C-alpha positions as CSV (number, residue, x, y, z in Angstrom):
1,M,173.7,105.1,101.0
2,I,170.3,103.3,101.4
3,Y,169.0,103.1,104.6
4,H,165.5,100.6,105.6
5,E,162.8,102.6,107.1
6,D,160.5,99.8,108.8
7,K,157.2,99.6,108.0
8,S,154.4,99.3,109.8
9,S,152.7,96.2,109.3
10,G,149.4,98.4,108.0
11,L,146.9,96.2,110.6
12,A,145.3,99.9,111.6
13,F,143.6,100.2,107.8
14,P,141.8,97.4,107.6
15,I,140.8,97.1,111.6
16,I,139.0,101.1,110.9
17,V,137.6,99.6,107.6
18,I,135.4,96.7,109.5
19,L,134.7,99.2,112.3
20,I,133.1,101.8,109.7
21,A,131.1,98.9,108.3
22,I,129.9,97.3,111.5
23,I,128.7,100.7,112.8
24,A,126.7,101.3,109.4
25,I,125.1,97.9,110.0
26,I,124.1,98.3,113.0
27,G,122.7,102.0,112.0
28,T,121.1,100.8,109.1
29,L,119.4,97.6,111.3
30,A,118.5,100.1,113.9
31,L,116.6,102.7,111.9
32,S,115.0,99.9,109.8
33,S,113.2,98.5,113.3
34,G,111.4,101.5,114.0
35,H,107.7,101.2,114.9
36,Q,105.9,99.5,111.4
37,E,102.6,99.9,111.1
38,S,100.3,96.6,110.1
39,A,98.9,96.4,106.3
40,R,94.7,95.7,106.4
41,V,93.9,93.4,103.8
42,W,90.0,93.3,103.1
43,V,89.2,89.6,103.2
44,P,85.3,88.8,102.2
45,V,83.0,86.9,104.2
46,R,82.0,84.3,102.0
47,S,83.4,83.6,98.8
48,A,81.9,84.7,95.4
49,G,80.1,81.4,93.9
50,P,77.0,79.2,94.0
């Protein structure tokens, strides 16, 4: 005889994947928002010309 088993909706797996993705994005943003040194660009006082 074949018994019918109730299957779960499977909602937990997509929620876990989405939460992991959100945590990864927030972690990446937190690490990349650290202090960055400003670039120094040399600009001549007057341009070369006649």
